[in-house]
C-alpha positions as CSV (number, residue, x, y, z in Angstrom):
1,X,-28.5,-6.2,-15.4
2,X,-25.8,-7.5,-16.5
3,X,-22.6,-7.2,-14.4
4,X,-19.4,-6.9,-16.2
5,X,-16.0,-7.5,-14.7
6,X,-14.6,-4.5,-16.6
7,X,-17.8,-2.4,-15.5
8,X,-17.1,-3.8,-11.7
9,X,-13.5,-2.6,-11.8
10,X,-14.3,0.8,-13.2
11,X,-16.7,1.5,-10.4
12,X,-14.5,0.3,-7.5
13,X,-11.9,2.7,-9.6
14,X,-13.9,5.8,-9.4
15,X,-14.8,5.3,-6.0
16,X,-11.3,5.0,-5.0
17,X,-10.8,8.4,-6.7
18,X,-13.4,10.1,-4.5
19,X,-12.6,8.0,-2.0
20,X,-9.0,9.4,-2.0
21,X,-10.7,13.3,-2.7
22,X,-13.7,13.9,0.0
23,X,-12.7,11.2,2.9
24,X,-14.8,7.8,2.8
25,X,-17.5,8.9,5.1
26,X,-17.8,12.1,3.1
27,X,-18.2,10.5,0.1
28,X,-21.8,9.3,-0.5
29,X,-23.2,6.2,-2.3
30,X,-25.2,8.8,-5.0
31,X,-21.8,10.6,-5.9
32,X,-20.2,6.8,-6.7
33,X,-22.8,6.1,-8.8
34,X,-22.8,9.5,-10.9
35,X,-18.9,9.9,-11.0
36,X,-19.5,5.9,-12.5
37,X,-22.4,7.1,-14.8
38,X,-25.2,5.0,-12.8
39,X,-28.2,5.3,-10.8
40,X,-26.8,4.9,-7.0
41,X,-29.5,2.3,-6.8
42,X,-27.8,0.6,-9.3
43,X,-24.5,0.2,-7.5
44,X,-26.0,-2.7,-5.1
45,X,-26.2,-4.7,-8.4
46,X,-21.9,-4.7,-8.4
47,X,-21.7,-3.9,-4.0
48,X,-23.8,-4.4,-1.4
49,X,-23.1,-1.7,0.7
50,X,-20.6,1.5,0.3
51,X,-18.1,-0.4,3.1
52,X,-18.1,-3.7,1.0
53,X,-16.8,-1.8,-1.9
54,X,-14.0,0.1,0.5
55,X,-13.6,-3.4,1.5
56,X,-13.0,-4.7,-2.4
57,X,-10.6,-1.6,-3.1
58,X,-8.3,-2.5,0.0
59,X,-8.8,-5.9,-0.5
60,X,-6.9,-5.9,-4.1
61,X,-4.5,-3.4,-2.9
62,X,-3.1,-5.5,-0.1
63,X,-3.4,-8.7,-2.5
64,X,-1.2,-6.4,-5.0
65,X,1.5,-5.9,-2.4
66,X,2.0,-9.2,-1.5
67,X,1.8,-10.3,-4.4
68,X,4.5,-7.7,-4.9
69,X,6.2,-8.8,-2.1
70,X,6.0,-12.2,-2.5
71,X,8.2,-11.6,-6.0
72,X,11.1,-9.6,-4.7
73,X,11.4,-12.4,-1.9
74,X,11.7,-15.1,-4.7
75,X,14.3,-13.7,-7.0
76,X,16.2,-12.0,-4.2
77,X,19.5,-13.7,-3.7
78,X,20.7,-11.6,-0.3
79,X,18.7,-9.7,2.4
80,X,20.3,-6.6,1.1
81,X,19.0,-7.8,-2.4
82,X,15.7,-8.3,-0.4
83,X,15.6,-5.0,1.1
84,X,16.0,-2.7,-1.9
85,X,13.5,-4.9,-3.9
86,X,10.8,-4.0,-1.0
87,X,12.0,-0.3,-0.8
88,X,11.8,0.0,-5.0
89,X,8.4,-2.2,-4.7
90,X,6.5,0.0,-2.0
91,X,7.0,3.9,-3.9
92,X,5.5,1.5,-7.0
93,X,2.6,0.5,-5.3
94,X,2.4,3.9,-4.3
95,X,2.7,5.0,-7.9
96,X,0.1,2.5,-8.8
97,X,-2.4,2.9,-6.2
98,X,-2.4,6.3,-4.9
99,X,-5.8,6.0,-4.0
100,X,-6.5,3.1,-2.1
101,X,-3.0,4.5,-0.2
102,X,-4.4,7.4,0.5
103,X,-7.7,5.6,2.0
104,X,-5.5,3.7,4.2
105,X,-3.4,5.9,5.3
106,X,-6.0,8.2,5.9
107,X,-9.1,7.1,6.7
108,X,-8.0,4.7,9.3
109,X,-11.0,5.8,11.8
110,X,-13.6,5.5,9.5
111,X,-11.9,2.2,8.7
112,X,-11.8,1.0,12.3
113,X,-15.6,2.7,13.4
114,X,-16.8,0.3,10.3
115,X,-14.7,-2.9,11.1
116,X,-12.6,-2.8,8.1
117,X,-9.2,-2.1,9.3
118,X,-9.0,-5.3,10.8
119,X,-8.7,-7.2,7.9
120,X,-6.2,-4.4,6.3
121,X,-4.4,-5.1,9.2
122,X,-3.8,-8.7,9.0
123,X,-2.9,-8.4,5.6
124,X,-0.2,-5.4,6.2
125,X,1.0,-8.2,9.2
126,X,1.8,-11.0,6.8
127,X,3.3,-7.9,4.3
128,X,5.5,-6.7,7.5
129,X,7.1,-10.5,7.8
130,X,9.0,-9.6,4.3
131,X,10.4,-6.7,5.9
132,X,11.0,-8.4,9.3
133,X,12.6,-11.4,7.6
134,X,14.6,-9.8,5.7
135,X,16.2,-7.9,8.3
136,X,16.6,-10.6,10.8
137,X,18.9,-12.6,8.2
138,X,20.5,-9.4,7.3
139,X,21.6,-9.0,11.2
140,X,22.3,-12.5,11.4
141,X,24.6,-12.9,7.9
142,X,26.9,-9.6,9.3
143,X,25.1,-7.8,6.0
144,X,23.4,-5.0,8.6
145,X,24.2,-3.7,12.2
146,X,23.1,-6.0,15.2
147,X,23.0,-2.7,17.4
148,X,20.2,-1.2,15.9
149,X,16.5,-2.9,16.8
150,X,15.4,-4.6,13.1
151,X,12.1,-2.9,14.8
152,X,12.8,0.3,14.5
153,X,14.6,0.6,11.1
154,X,11.4,-1.5,9.8
155,X,9.4,1.6,10.7
156,X,11.6,3.8,10.1
157,X,11.9,2.5,6.4
158,X,7.8,1.9,6.5
159,X,6.7,5.0,7.8
160,X,9.4,7.3,5.4
161,X,8.5,5.1,2.3
162,X,4.4,6.1,2.6
163,X,4.7,9.3,3.9
164,X,6.6,10.1,0.5
165,X,3.3,10.3,-1.9
166,X,3.3,13.8,0.3
167,X,6.9,15.0,-0.3
168,X,6.9,18.1,-2.3
169,X,9.6,17.5,-4.7
170,X,9.2,13.7,-5.1
171,X,7.8,13.9,-8.9
172,X,11.2,15.3,-9.8
173,X,12.7,11.5,-9.8
174,X,11.8,8.3,-11.5
175,X,10.2,5.8,-9.0
176,X,13.4,3.7,-9.8
177,X,15.8,6.6,-8.9
178,X,13.9,7.6,-5.7
179,X,14.1,3.6,-4.7
180,X,18.1,3.8,-5.0
181,X,18.1,7.2,-3.3
182,X,16.1,6.2,-0.2
183,X,18.2,2.9,-0.3
184,X,21.4,4.8,-0.5
185,X,20.1,6.6,2.5
186,X,18.7,3.9,4.3
187,X,21.8,1.4,3.4
188,X,24.2,4.2,4.9
189,X,22.9,4.2,8.0
190,X,21.8,0.7,8.5
191,X,25.1,-1.4,7.2
192,X,27.7,-2.5,9.5
193,X,30.6,0.1,10.3
């Protein structure tokens, strides 16, 4: 059997859809094979196990987040511009990767029980540093308030952004308009008085 990168990526995409719909634990290799149009045994030519498939989906997801956030930091000229860019890119990640986002948000117990969460959490902590560094820089230069804990602001913004994938009315806005709305909301509460 010839294993093409395109076919492999297609299987990962279809599996991610199933995992997001049903949950990783409730999705069988047979169901993945049926959706991908291959015998379930043939999937092992592409991935050594269902968990290896999940791991690759999430590794690609975290890698894209890291790349996007790194680009924001490289082109930003101020802490405020960095945070604005990180808000926008988080929303774009949700739009671009709805299935891996759902897996990471909803299947944490499965990921933990199968030893898949450590790698994702390590990558997540690296991604966190983009936010924390920009927030500390903004507090130091007077852009952001110093009377609010950076960690609390970061967690409030992070959790709010990821929760927006479930918000009713989210589809009423373009990603850029929604990013601007949330940026205004967050900054009005975080800028110096």
